[in-house]
VEXDREN-2710 file (C-alpha; in Angstrom, 1 decimal):
% VEXDREN-2710
k/r/px/py/pz
1/MET/112.5/19.7/-9.3
2/PRO/110.2/18.9/-6.9
3/ASP/108.8/22.7/-6.4
4/GLN/108.2/22.9/-10.2
5/ILE/106.1/19.6/-9.7
6/TYR/104.4/20.8/-6.8
7/LEU/103.7/24.2/-8.6
8/LEU/102.0/22.4/-11.6
9/GLY/100.0/20.1/-9.2
10/ASN/98.3/23.0/-7.3
11/LEU/97.9/24.7/-10.5
12/VAL/95.8/21.7/-11.9
13/ILE/94.1/21.1/-9.3
14/MET/92.9/24.6/-8.8
15/ALA/91.5/24.8/-12.3
16/ALA/89.8/21.5/-11.8
17/TYR/88.0/22.7/-8.4
18/ALA/87.2/26.0/-10.3
19/ALA/85.7/24.0/-13.4
20/ILE/83.8/22.1/-10.7
21/THR/82.3/25.4/-9.3
22/VAL/81.6/26.9/-12.6
23/ALA/79.6/23.4/-13.4
24/ILE/77.4/23.6/-10.4
25/VAL/76.9/27.4/-10.3
26/VAL/76.1/27.8/-14.5
27/PRO/72.8/25.6/-14.3
28/VAL/71.8/26.2/-11.1
29/ALA/72.0/30.3/-11.7
30/ARG/70.2/29.4/-15.2
31/ALA/67.5/27.8/-13.2
32/GLY/67.5/30.6/-10.8
33/GLN/68.3/28.8/-8.0
34/LEU/71.0/30.4/-6.6
35/ARG/69.0/31.8/-3.5
36/SER/66.6/29.1/-3.3
37/ASN/68.9/26.0/-3.9
38/ARG/71.1/26.5/-0.8
39/LEU/72.8/22.9/-1.3
40/ALA/74.1/23.8/-4.8
41/THR/75.0/26.9/-3.6
42/ALA/77.1/25.3/-0.4
43/THR/78.6/23.0/-2.9
44/ALA/79.9/25.4/-5.2
45/LEU/81.2/27.5/-2.4
46/ILE/83.2/24.2/-0.7
47/PHE/84.7/23.7/-4.2
48/PHE/85.4/27.7/-4.7
49/SER/87.5/27.8/-1.3
50/CYS/89.4/24.8/-2.3
51/ALA/90.2/26.2/-5.8
52/VAL/91.0/29.2/-3.8
53/GLY/93.5/27.6/-1.4
54/HIS/95.2/25.3/-4.4
55/GLY/95.8/28.9/-5.8
56/LEU/97.3/30.3/-3.0
57/HIS/99.5/27.2/-2.7
58/ALA/100.6/27.7/-6.2
59/VAL/101.5/31.2/-5.5
60/MET/103.6/30.0/-2.6
61/ALA/105.6/27.3/-4.8
62/TYR/105.9/29.8/-7.5
63/ARG/107.6/32.4/-5.2
64/THR/110.0/29.7/-3.8
65/VAL/111.0/28.9/-7.0
66/MET/111.5/31.8/-8.8
67/GLN/112.4/34.8/-6.1
68/VAL/113.6/33.0/-3.0
69/PRO/116.5/30.3/-4.2
70/ALA/117.9/30.2/-0.5
71/ALA/114.8/29.6/1.3
72/HIS/114.0/26.7/-1.1
73/LEU/117.3/25.3/-0.2
74/THR/116.3/25.5/3.5
75/HIS/113.3/24.4/2.7
76/THR/114.3/21.3/1.2
77/ASP/116.7/20.7/3.5
78/GLY/114.8/21.5/6.8
79/THR/111.0/20.2/7.6
80/GLY/110.6/18.9/4.0
81/TRP/106.7/20.2/4.1
82/PRO/106.2/20.4/0.3
83/TRP/106.4/16.4/0.5
84/SER/103.2/16.5/2.7
85/SER/101.8/19.1/1.3
86/ALA/102.1/17.4/-2.1
87/LEU/100.1/14.5/-0.6
88/TRP/97.4/16.7/0.7
89/ASP/97.0/17.9/-3.1
90/LEU/97.0/14.6/-4.3
91/PHE/94.0/13.5/-2.0
92/THR/91.8/16.6/-2.7
93/ALA/92.8/16.1/-6.3
94/ALA/91.4/12.4/-5.9
95/VAL/88.3/13.5/-3.9
96/GLY/87.4/16.1/-7.0
97/VAL/88.1/13.7/-9.5
98/TYR/85.5/11.3/-7.5
99/TYR/82.9/13.8/-7.2
100/TRP/83.4/14.7/-10.9
101/THR/82.5/11.2/-11.7
102/LEU/79.5/10.9/-9.6
103/ARG/78.4/14.4/-11.0
104/ARG/78.2/12.9/-14.4
105/GLY/76.1/9.8/-13.3
106/TYR/73.7/12.3/-10.9
107/GLY/72.0/15.5/-11.7
108/VAL/70.6/16.1/-8.4
109/LEU/71.5/19.5/-8.0
110/LEU/68.7/21.3/-9.7
111/GLY/65.7/20.0/-8.1
112/LYS/64.3/21.8/-5.2
113/GLY/65.5/20.7/-2.3
114/ALA/67.7/18.1/-3.9
115/ILE/70.2/16.3/-2.0
116/TYR/73.0/13.8/-3.1
117/VAL/71.7/10.3/-3.3
118/ASP/73.2/7.0/-4.7
119/PRO/71.6/5.1/-7.5
120/TRP/70.2/2.6/-4.9
121/GLY/68.6/5.2/-2.7
122/GLN/67.7/7.3/-5.9
123/ARG/65.7/3.8/-7.1
124/ARG/64.1/3.8/-3.5
125/LEU/63.0/7.3/-3.9
126/ASP/61.8/6.9/-7.4
127/GLU/59.7/3.5/-6.4
128/ALA/58.1/5.4/-3.1
129/ASP/57.3/8.4/-5.3
130/ALA/55.4/6.2/-7.8
131/ARG/53.7/4.3/-4.8
132/GLU/52.3/7.7/-4.0
133/ARG/51.7/8.8/-7.0
134/ALA/49.4/5.6/-7.8
135/ALA/47.9/5.9/-4.0
136/ARG/47.0/9.9/-5.1
137/ASP/45.8/8.5/-8.5
138/ALA/43.6/5.5/-7.1
139/ALA/42.4/7.7/-4.4
140/GLU/41.6/10.7/-7.0
141/ALA/39.8/8.1/-8.9
142/HIS/38.0/6.7/-5.9
143/ARG/36.5/10.6/-5.2
144/ALA/35.9/10.6/-8.8
145/THR/34.0/7.6/-8.8
146/LEU/32.0/8.3/-5.3
147/ALA/31.0/12.2/-6.4
148/THR/29.7/10.1/-10.0
149/VAL/27.6/7.9/-7.7
150/VAL/26.3/10.6/-5.4
151/GLU/25.4/12.8/-8.1
152/HIS/23.5/9.9/-10.1
153/THR/21.7/8.2/-6.9
154/ASP/18.1/8.3/-7.2
155/ASP/18.4/9.3/-3.4
156/ALA/18.5/12.9/-3.0
157/VAL/21.8/13.9/-0.9
158/VAL/22.2/16.8/0.7
159/GLY/24.9/18.6/2.9
160/VAL/24.1/21.2/5.4
161/THR/26.0/23.3/7.8
162/PRO/25.4/22.6/11.9
163/GLU/22.8/25.7/11.2
164/GLY/20.8/24.2/8.4
165/ILE/22.7/26.1/5.8
166/ILE/22.4/24.1/2.1
167/THR/26.3/23.6/1.1
168/ALA/25.6/20.4/-1.5
169/TRP/22.7/19.3/-3.8
170/ASN/23.2/16.5/-5.9
171/GLY/21.1/15.5/-8.9
172/GLY/18.6/13.2/-6.8
173/ALA/17.8/16.1/-4.6
174/GLU/17.1/18.2/-8.1
175/ARG/14.9/15.3/-9.2
176/LEU/13.0/14.9/-6.1
177/PHE/12.6/18.4/-4.8
178/GLY/12.5/20.3/-8.3
179/TYR/15.1/23.0/-7.3
180/LYS/18.5/23.3/-9.2
181/ALA/21.8/23.5/-7.2
182/ASP/22.2/27.3/-7.5
183/GLU/18.4/27.6/-6.1
184/VAL/19.3/26.4/-2.9
185/LEU/23.0/26.4/-2.1
186/GLY/23.5/29.1/0.8
187/ARG/19.8/29.1/2.0
188/LEU/18.2/27.2/5.0
189/ALA/16.8/23.9/4.4
190/THR/13.9/25.0/6.3
191/MET/12.6/26.1/2.8
192/LEU/11.9/22.4/2.1
193/ALA/9.6/21.9/5.2
194/ASP/6.3/23.3/6.0
195/GLU/5.8/24.9/9.6
196/ALA/5.8/21.7/11.4
197/GLY/8.6/20.1/9.5
198/SER/11.0/23.2/10.1
199/GLY/10.7/22.6/13.9
200/GLU/11.5/19.0/13.5
201/GLN/14.7/20.0/11.2
202/GLN/15.8/22.2/14.4
203/ASP/15.4/19.5/16.8
204/VAL/17.4/17.1/14.5
205/LEU/20.0/19.6/14.0
206/ALA/20.5/20.0/17.8
207/ARG/21.1/16.2/17.9
208/VAL/23.6/16.6/15.2
209/ARG/25.3/19.2/16.7
210/ARG/25.6/17.1/19.9
211/GLY/27.6/14.5/17.8
212/GLU/24.5/11.8/17.7
213/ARG/24.6/9.2/14.7
214/GLY/21.9/7.1/13.1
215/ILE/18.9/9.7/13.0
216/ALA/16.8/8.0/10.8
217/TYR/12.7/8.7/10.4
218/GLU/9.8/9.3/8.0
219/THR/8.2/12.8/7.4
220/ARG/6.9/15.1/4.7
221/ARG/8.5/17.7/2.7
222/LEU/7.7/20.4/0.1
223/ARG/8.4/20.5/-3.4
224/LYS/9.3/23.6/-5.6
225/ASP/5.8/23.4/-6.8
226/GLY/4.4/23.3/-3.4
227/THR/3.2/19.7/-3.4
228/LEU/4.2/17.1/-0.3
229/VAL/6.4/14.3/-1.0
230/ASP/6.8/11.5/2.0
231/VAL/10.5/10.8/2.5
232/ALA/12.8/8.6/4.5
233/LEU/15.7/10.7/6.2
234/SER/18.9/9.6/7.3
235/ILE/20.9/12.2/9.0
236/THR/24.5/11.8/9.5
237/PRO/27.1/14.3/11.5
238/ILE/30.3/15.2/9.4
239/LYS/33.3/16.0/11.6
240/ASP/37.0/17.4/10.9
241/GLN/40.2/15.6/12.5
242/ALA/39.5/17.2/15.2
243/GLY/36.2/15.4/16.2
244/ALA/34.3/18.8/15.9
245/VAL/31.0/18.5/14.3
246/ILE/31.2/20.6/11.0
247/GLY/28.5/19.8/9.1
248/ALA/25.6/17.1/8.5
249/SER/24.8/15.0/5.3
250/ALA/21.1/14.0/4.7
251/VAL/19.9/11.2/2.3
252/ALA/16.4/11.3/1.4
253/ARG/14.1/8.7/-0.3
254/ASP/10.8/9.0/-1.8
255/VAL/8.7/6.5/0.1
256/THR/5.6/7.9/-1.7
257/ALA/5.1/4.9/-3.9
258/ALA/6.4/2.5/-1.1
259/LYS/3.5/4.0/1.2
260/GLU/1.1/3.9/-1.5
261/ALA/2.0/-0.2/-1.8
262/THR/1.9/-0.6/1.5
263/GLU/-1.4/0.7/2.2
264/ARG/-2.9/-0.9/-1.1
265/ARG/-1.3/-4.2/0.6
266/ARG/-2.8/-3.5/4.2
267/ALA/-6.0/-2.5/2.4
268/ILE/-5.9/-5.9/0.7
269/GLU/-5.3/-8.0/3.8
270/GLU/-8.1/-6.1/5.7
271/ARG/-10.4/-7.2/2.5
272/SER/-9.1/-10.6/3.0
273/ASN/-9.3/-10.7/6.8
274/GLN/-13.1/-9.0/6.2
275/ALA/-13.7/-11.7/3.8
276/GLN/-12.7/-14.6/6.2
277/ARG/-14.8/-13.1/8.8
278/MET/-17.8/-12.8/6.9
279/GLU/-17.2/-16.4/5.4
280/SER/-17.2/-17.5/9.0
281/LEU/-19.9/-15.1/10.1
282/GLY/-21.9/-16.6/7.1
283/LYS/-21.5/-20.4/8.2
284/LEU/-22.4/-19.4/11.7
285/ALA/-24.7/-17.3/10.3
286/GLY/-26.4/-20.1/8.1
287/GLY/-26.4/-22.6/11.0
288/VAL/-28.4/-20.1/13.3
289/ALA/-30.9/-19.3/10.6
290/HIS/-31.7/-22.8/9.4
291/ASP/-32.6/-23.6/13.0
292/PHE/-34.1/-20.1/13.6
293/ASN/-36.1/-20.1/10.9
294/ASN/-37.4/-23.6/11.4
295/ILE/-38.8/-22.1/14.9
296/LEU/-40.2/-19.1/13.6
297/ALA/-42.1/-21.0/11.0
298/ILE/-43.5/-23.3/14.0
299/ILE/-44.5/-20.0/15.9
300/ALA/-45.8/-18.0/13.2
301/ASN/-47.9/-21.2/12.0
302/TYR/-49.3/-22.2/15.4
303/THR/-50.1/-18.2/16.3
304/GLU/-52.3/-18.5/12.7
305/PHE/-53.7/-21.7/14.4
306/VAL/-54.6/-19.8/17.5
307/ALA/-55.7/-17.1/15.9
308/GLU/-58.4/-19.1/13.8
309/GLN/-59.7/-20.4/16.9
310/THR/-60.2/-17.0/18.8
311/THR/-61.6/-14.6/16.8
312/ASP/-64.2/-13.9/19.3
313/ARG/-61.7/-13.0/21.5
314/PRO/-60.3/-9.7/20.8
315/ASP/-58.0/-9.4/23.7
316/VAL/-56.5/-12.8/22.4
317/GLN/-56.2/-11.5/18.9
318/ALA/-54.3/-8.4/20.2
319/ASP/-51.6/-10.5/21.9
320/LEU/-51.5/-12.7/18.7
321/THR/-51.0/-9.4/16.6
322/GLN/-47.8/-8.6/19.0
323/VAL/-46.3/-12.5/18.4
324/ARG/-47.0/-11.7/14.5
325/THR/-45.0/-8.4/14.8
326/ALA/-42.0/-10.2/16.8
327/VAL/-42.0/-13.2/14.5
328/GLU/-41.5/-10.3/11.1
329/ARG/-38.9/-8.3/13.3
330/ALA/-36.8/-11.8/14.1
331/THR/-37.6/-13.0/10.3
332/ASN/-36.1/-9.6/8.9
333/LEU/-33.4/-9.8/11.2
334/THR/-32.5/-13.3/10.1
335/ARG/-32.7/-12.5/6.3
336/GLN/-30.6/-9.5/6.8
337/LEU/-28.0/-11.4/8.3
338/LEU/-28.1/-13.9/5.5
339/THR/-28.2/-11.3/3.2
340/PHE/-25.0/-9.6/4.2
341/THR/-23.3/-12.5/4.7
342/ARG/-24.3/-13.7/1.1
343/ALA/-25.8/-17.3/2.9
344/GLU/-29.2/-16.2/1.1
345/ALA/-30.6/-17.9/-1.9
346/ILE/-31.8/-15.3/-4.4
347/GLN/-34.1/-15.9/-7.4
348/PRO/-33.3/-12.9/-9.7
349/GLN/-36.3/-11.6/-12.2
350/ASP/-37.4/-9.0/-14.1
351/VAL/-38.5/-6.0/-11.5
352/ASP/-40.2/-2.9/-12.6
353/LEU/-38.9/-0.3/-10.0
354/ASN/-42.5/1.9/-10.3
355/ALA/-43.9/-1.2/-9.0
356/ALA/-41.6/-1.8/-6.4
357/VAL/-41.8/1.8/-5.1
358/THR/-45.5/1.6/-5.1
359/GLU/-45.3/-1.7/-3.1
360/VAL/-43.2/-0.3/-0.8
361/GLN/-45.2/3.1/-0.4
362/ASN/-48.3/0.9/0.6
363/MET/-46.5/-0.9/3.2
364/LEU/-44.7/2.3/4.7
365/GLU/-48.1/4.2/4.7
366/ARG/-49.3/2.0/7.4
367/THR/-46.0/1.8/9.6
368/ILE/-43.9/4.7/9.3
369/GLY/-45.6/7.6/11.3
370/LYS/-48.0/10.5/10.3
371/HIS/-45.1/12.7/11.2
372/ILE/-43.6/11.8/8.2
373/ASP/-44.7/13.2/4.7
374/LEU/-44.3/10.1/2.5
375/ILE/-44.2/11.1/-1.4
376/ALA/-43.6/8.4/-4.3
377/VAL/-42.5/9.6/-7.8
378/PRO/-42.7/6.9/-9.9
379/SER/-40.8/7.1/-13.7
380/PRO/-43.1/8.1/-16.6
381/GLU/-41.9/5.0/-18.3
382/PRO/-41.3/1.7/-17.0
383/VAL/-37.7/0.9/-15.3
384/THR/-36.7/-2.8/-15.2
385/VAL/-34.2/-4.3/-13.7
386/ARG/-32.9/-7.9/-12.9
387/ALA/-33.2/-8.6/-9.4
388/ASP/-34.7/-10.5/-6.3
389/PRO/-37.7/-8.4/-5.7
390/GLY/-37.6/-9.4/-1.8
391/GLN/-34.3/-8.2/-1.6
392/LEU/-34.9/-5.0/-3.7
393/GLN/-38.0/-4.4/-1.4
394/GLN/-35.4/-4.6/1.8
395/VAL/-33.3/-1.9/0.2
396/LEU/-36.1/0.5/0.1
397/LEU/-37.4/-0.8/3.5
398/ASN/-34.1/-0.6/5.3
399/LEU/-33.5/3.2/3.6
400/ALA/-37.0/4.2/4.6
401/VAL/-36.6/3.1/8.0
402/ASN/-33.3/4.9/8.3
403/ALA/-34.8/8.0/7.0
404/ARG/-37.6/7.9/9.2
405/ASP/-35.3/7.4/12.4
406/ALA/-33.2/10.7/11.1
407/MET/-36.6/12.7/11.4
408/PRO/-37.9/12.4/14.8
409/GLU/-39.6/15.6/14.9
410/GLY/-41.1/15.0/11.2
411/GLY/-39.9/15.2/7.7
412/THR/-40.3/14.6/4.1
413/LEU/-39.3/11.2/3.0
414/VAL/-39.2/10.9/-1.0
415/LEU/-39.0/7.5/-3.0
416/GLU/-38.4/8.1/-6.8
417/ALA/-37.6/5.7/-9.6
418/ASN/-36.0/6.6/-12.9
419/CYS/-33.3/6.5/-15.5
420/ALA/-29.7/8.4/-15.4
421/THR/-26.7/8.4/-17.8
422/LEU/-23.3/8.1/-16.2
423/ASP/-20.3/8.9/-17.8
424/GLY/-18.0/7.0/-15.5
425/ASP/-15.9/9.5/-13.9
426/GLU/-18.5/10.1/-11.1
427/VAL/-16.9/10.6/-7.9
428/ASP/-18.1/8.8/-4.7
429/MET/-19.6/5.9/-6.5
430/GLN/-19.2/2.9/-4.6
431/PRO/-17.8/0.8/-6.2
432/PRO/-17.4/2.9/-9.5
433/LEU/-19.9/2.0/-12.9
434/PRO/-18.6/2.3/-16.3
435/ALA/-20.4/4.8/-18.5
436/GLY/-23.7/3.9/-19.6
437/THR/-27.7/4.3/-18.6
438/TYR/-28.6/3.1/-15.4
439/ALA/-32.1/2.4/-13.6
440/ARG/-32.0/4.8/-10.3
441/LEU/-33.6/4.7/-7.1
442/LEU/-33.5/7.7/-4.8
443/VAL/-34.5/7.5/-1.3
444/SER/-34.1/11.4/-0.1
445/ASP/-35.3/12.9/3.6
446/THR/-35.2/16.1/5.5
447/GLY/-33.4/14.4/9.0
448/GLU/-30.4/15.2/10.5
449/GLY/-27.9/14.1/8.0
450/MET/-24.7/12.4/8.7
451/SER/-21.0/13.9/9.2
452/PRO/-18.1/13.1/6.9
453/GLU/-16.8/10.8/10.0
454/THR/-20.2/8.8/10.2
455/ALA/-20.5/8.7/6.3
456/ALA/-17.4/7.3/5.6
457/ARG/-18.1/4.5/7.9
458/MET/-21.8/3.9/7.0
459/PHE/-21.4/0.6/5.1
460/GLU/-19.4/-1.1/7.7
461/PRO/-20.7/-4.2/9.3
462/PHE/-22.5/-3.7/12.8
463/TYR/-21.7/-0.1/12.8
464/THR/-24.6/2.3/14.0
465/THR/-25.3/5.6/15.5
466/LYS/-28.3/4.3/17.1
467/PRO/-28.9/3.9/21.1
468/GLN/-28.3/0.4/22.0
469/GLY/-31.0/-1.7/21.3
470/GLN/-32.4/0.4/18.5
471/GLY/-30.0/-0.6/15.8
472/THR/-28.4/-3.8/14.6
473/GLY/-25.3/-2.2/12.3
474/LEU/-26.6/-4.0/9.6
475/GLY/-29.1/-2.1/7.3
476/LEU/-26.7/-0.2/5.4
477/ALA/-24.3/-3.2/5.1
478/THR/-27.1/-5.4/3.6
479/VAL/-28.3/-2.3/1.2
480/TYR/-24.6/-2.4/-0.3
481/GLY/-24.1/-6.3/-0.4
482/ILE/-27.5/-6.3/-2.2
483/VAL/-26.7/-3.6/-4.6
484/THR/-23.1/-4.5/-5.4
485/GLU/-24.5/-8.3/-6.0
486/ALA/-26.9/-7.1/-8.7
487/GLY/-24.3/-5.2/-10.5
488/GLY/-25.2/-1.9/-9.2
489/SER/-23.6/1.3/-6.7
490/VAL/-24.7/3.4/-4.3
491/ASN/-24.3/6.9/-4.2
492/VAL/-24.8/9.0/-1.1
493/TYR/-24.9/12.6/-0.2
494/SER/-25.6/13.8/3.3
495/GLU/-25.4/17.0/4.9
496/PRO/-25.6/18.0/8.5
497/GLY/-29.1/19.4/9.7
498/ILE/-29.9/19.1/5.7
499/GLY/-30.5/15.5/5.0
500/THR/-29.4/12.2/3.2
501/THR/-30.3/11.1/-0.3
502/PHE/-29.1/7.8/-1.3
503/ARG/-29.0/7.3/-5.0
504/ILE/-29.2/3.1/-6.1
505/TYR/-28.0/2.7/-9.4
506/LEU/-29.0/-0.8/-11.0
507/PRO/-28.2/-2.0/-14.4
508/LEU/-31.3/-1.5/-16.8
509/VAL/-33.1/-4.2/-18.4
510/THR/-34.4/-3.3/-22.0
511/THR/-36.8/-6.2/-22.4
512/ALA/-40.1/-6.2/-21.1
513/ALA/-40.5/-7.0/-17.3
514/ASP/-41.9/-10.2/-16.3
515/THR/-43.0/-9.4/-12.7
516/THR/-45.5/-12.2/-12.1
517/ALA/-43.1/-14.0/-9.6
518/SER/-42.6/-10.7/-7.9
519/SER/-46.6/-10.3/-7.3
520/PRO/-47.8/-10.5/-3.9
521/VAL/-49.5/-13.7/-2.8
522/PRO/-53.5/-13.9/-4.4
523/ALA/-56.1/-13.0/-1.9
524/THR/-57.8/-15.4/-3.0
525/PRO/-58.1/-19.0/-1.4
526/PRO/-55.5/-21.5/-2.5
527/PRO/-56.8/-24.6/-4.6
528/ARG/-57.2/-27.8/-2.4
529/GLY/-55.8/-30.8/-2.6
530/ASP/-58.2/-33.2/-3.4
531/GLY/-56.9/-36.2/-1.8
532/SER/-53.5/-35.3/-3.5
533/THR/-50.6/-37.3/-1.8
534/VAL/-47.6/-34.6/-0.7
535/LEU/-44.4/-36.5/0.8
536/VAL/-43.4/-34.0/3.3
537/VAL/-39.2/-34.3/4.6
538/GLU/-38.8/-31.9/7.3
539/ASP/-36.1/-33.2/10.2
540/GLU/-37.8/-30.8/12.3
541/PRO/-40.7/-32.6/14.3
542/ALA/-42.6/-29.6/15.4
543/LEU/-42.3/-27.6/12.1
544/ALA/-43.5/-31.2/10.4
545/ARG/-46.3/-31.2/12.4
546/VAL/-47.1/-27.7/11.4
547/THR/-46.5/-28.5/7.8
548/THR/-48.8/-31.5/7.9
549/ARG/-51.5/-29.6/9.8
550/ILE/-51.9/-27.1/7.2
551/LEU/-51.9/-29.9/4.5
552/THR/-54.3/-32.1/5.7
553/GLY/-56.4/-29.0/6.2
554/ALA/-56.3/-28.3/2.9
555/GLY/-57.3/-31.6/1.4
556/TYR/-54.0/-33.3/0.5
557/HIS/-52.8/-37.0/2.1
558/VAL/-49.7/-35.9/3.9
559/LEU/-46.5/-38.8/4.2
560/THR/-44.0/-37.7/6.5
561/ALA/-40.5/-38.4/7.2
562/ALA/-37.4/-37.0/8.9
563/ASP/-34.4/-37.8/6.4
564/ALA/-34.2/-38.8/3.0
565/THR/-33.8/-42.5/3.5
566/GLU/-37.2/-42.6/5.5
567/ALA/-38.7/-40.6/2.7
568/PHE/-37.6/-43.0/-0.2
569/ALA/-38.6/-45.8/1.7
570/LEU/-42.4/-44.3/2.3
571/TYR/-42.2/-43.4/-1.4
572/GLU/-41.4/-46.9/-2.3
573/GLU/-44.2/-48.3/-0.2
574/HIS/-47.4/-45.5/-1.0
575/GLY/-45.7/-43.3/-4.0
576/CYS/-46.5/-39.3/-4.2
577/ASP/-48.0/-36.1/-6.2
578/ALA/-45.6/-34.2/-4.9
579/LEU/-42.6/-34.0/-3.0
580/LEU/-42.2/-30.9/-0.2
581/THR/-38.8/-31.4/1.3
582/ASP/-36.3/-29.0/3.4
583/VAL/-32.9/-28.6/1.6
584/ILE/-30.7/-29.5/4.4
585/LEU/-31.2/-33.2/5.9
586/PRO/-29.6/-35.6/7.8
587/GLY/-27.7/-37.5/5.6
588/ILE/-28.0/-36.7/2.1
589/SER/-29.9/-33.4/1.0
590/GLY/-33.2/-32.8/0.1
591/ARG/-31.6/-31.7/-4.1
592/ARG/-30.6/-35.3/-3.6
593/LEU/-33.3/-36.7/-2.7
594/ALA/-35.6/-34.9/-5.3
595/GLU/-32.9/-36.5/-8.2
596/LEU/-33.3/-40.0/-7.0
597/LEU/-37.0/-39.6/-7.0
598/HIS/-37.2/-38.1/-10.6
599/GLU/-35.0/-41.2/-11.8
600/ARG/-38.4/-43.5/-10.8
601/GLN/-41.1/-40.5/-11.6
602/PRO/-39.3/-37.9/-14.0
603/GLY/-42.6/-35.5/-13.9
604/LEU/-42.9/-35.2/-10.2
605/PRO/-43.3/-31.9/-8.8
606/VAL/-40.7/-30.8/-6.2
607/LEU/-41.1/-27.6/-3.7
608/TYR/-38.2/-26.9/-1.9
609/MET/-38.1/-25.4/1.5
610/SER/-35.5/-24.0/4.1
611/GLY/-34.2/-20.8/5.7
612/TYR/-30.8/-21.5/4.6
613/SER/-30.0/-23.3/1.8
614/ASN/-25.9/-23.4/1.9
615/GLY/-25.5/-23.7/-1.7
616/LEU/-27.2/-27.3/-2.1
617/LEU/-29.5/-25.8/-4.9
618/GLY/-26.5/-24.7/-7.2
619/THR/-23.1/-23.2/-7.3
620/THR/-24.0/-19.9/-6.7
621/ARG/-26.8/-18.2/-4.6
622/ILE/-28.9/-17.7/-7.8
623/LEU/-31.3/-20.0/-7.9
624/ASP/-32.4/-21.6/-11.2
625/GLU/-35.7/-20.9/-12.8
626/ASP/-37.1/-24.1/-12.7
627/ILE/-36.3/-24.7/-8.9
628/ALA/-39.5/-23.9/-7.0
629/PHE/-38.3/-22.3/-3.3
630/LEU/-40.4/-21.9/-0.1
631/GLU/-38.3/-19.6/2.2
632/LYS/-38.8/-20.0/5.8
633/PRO/-40.6/-18.9/7.9
634/PHE/-43.7/-19.4/5.7
635/THR/-47.2/-18.8/6.5
636/ALA/-50.0/-21.4/5.5
637/ALA/-50.9/-19.1/2.2
638/ASP/-47.5/-19.4/1.3
639/LEU/-46.8/-22.9/1.1
640/LEU/-50.6/-24.0/0.0
641/HIS/-50.3/-21.0/-3.0
642/LYS/-46.3/-22.2/-3.8
643/LEU/-47.3/-25.9/-3.9
644/ALA/-50.1/-25.2/-6.2
645/ALA/-48.1/-23.0/-8.4
646/THR/-45.8/-25.9/-8.6
647/ARG/-47.7/-28.7/-9.3
648/GLU/-49.2/-26.5/-12.3
649/ARG/-45.9/-25.7/-13.6
650/SER/-45.2/-29.4/-13.6
651/ARG/-48.5/-30.5/-15.2
652/SER/-47.9/-27.8/-17.7
653/HIS/-44.4/-28.9/-18.6
654/VAL/-45.7/-32.5/-18.9
655/ARG/-48.3/-31.3/-21.7
656/LEU/-45.4/-29.6/-23.3
END
């Protein structure tokens, strides 16, 4: 009976192992993994060998039961091996049942390189796999975001090999340089640089190949259309895992606008600094001019006193002529300095340019020299502008003197007045003018001309090409200041060896010109004072004595005061018929003194005199028409004519 049970058990186990082998082989074969899935194949062979072993055991048990009864008796009675074999068969059967249970719960044999994993291990593997997939997805998303940022940034991002071949080109590079990616990829980066820039690129690439980092510099690069663009470049080497340099990334930013903005800020700062310097210079010049013009007035008038007393001595007269010339030069220099620093009071009025040109022509014919051919070309029609006559004369004289100095061997100087129509788009107008019709003064010479470098700096203060001691560098700066303050502009054309032409454009006045104020001092003797009392207020004792002497000699009764307080006391005691006062006085100003006296005597004629008014006659440098002003230094004729005109105008106002 035991042999039959043993036979049956081995048959059952053999069938179970064979079924397991089939359950493994069939899906693996269907998946085409019989050769590649070695784990599944090995597992199938193990169960197949077990099935064969149990089959052999079954065959042996069958032979014992059916063919060899005696052996069966011997076997039963002898060693008892069927029992131990039966126990082994039971154990292997239990292993098969356990595997089958696991096999139903796991489907791992079909995976590539699959292994047997318990449920908890499988869960950990699944979690690790999920984390790995999440990390890969995040890295991929980061790379995609980074690529999007690089593609859409305004900066140009360019990748190059160590030899300078372009390998990457973003949208910013397309917008900056004008090339599409397919136009530059695979080409040398030297296509973006001129000859100087190509050498610069080679130097930078050599530094990159050495692994140098932090390379940043500003340079110029070429666009597709051939124009240059200012860029700020930042170069970084690209290395592989072994640390070898395999390329470089270049980030280029257009700094053209930034450089222009910086240049504008620099220009604004420079103009601001220059304005501050000019303000300081103006204050200094004003202080110097006030005292200096007083001294010049003293020298000039005492010179005239001596000239009147030595008419019979030609040698003394010749010496006095030299003194007068020196006074005129000093006066002109002071006036230029005040005009340039805009510290001089001006009296604009309607002036006919034809008359101004004629007047300057008459002056130059006596002084410019016979080697200069002077030609004046007036306009067929009156050309009227609103300007200070003295300043307008100064513009023409400064330009004429410069022209004379540019023609040491002789030449032609042309002064011309006319009208011109501008369309507003003219180049080299300093400053630009809107479209319209303007009065125009032309001063042309056939002299040496100016180089472009000199022409670019000609209006700078104190800039001169003349030898030391022969030029102050204020002439053209003064011209520019006068013209621009009058609302005009200057255009200059100069060619070395050919000559120079200055074109002065001024706003045109369409009404008839009133040129009475610009007329020269009449040659007739001034009216006498006939005992009229003039209150003279001057804090410079020497000049006060000169003024008193001139007025006394002309028949005036003179009261002299050194300041406003003393003047007011003299007026309260004696009264006066006219007030002649310096503008700048110790304590209160001459303007305030006049106001106080007008409260007591409204029609009192007032004549101001000064070499520097410091804005005390108004909020601007332009004097009101009702203000009578005598500029220092003055001559006796200037003083007496101006005083007589002031008294006459005051009487006219009273009659009205």
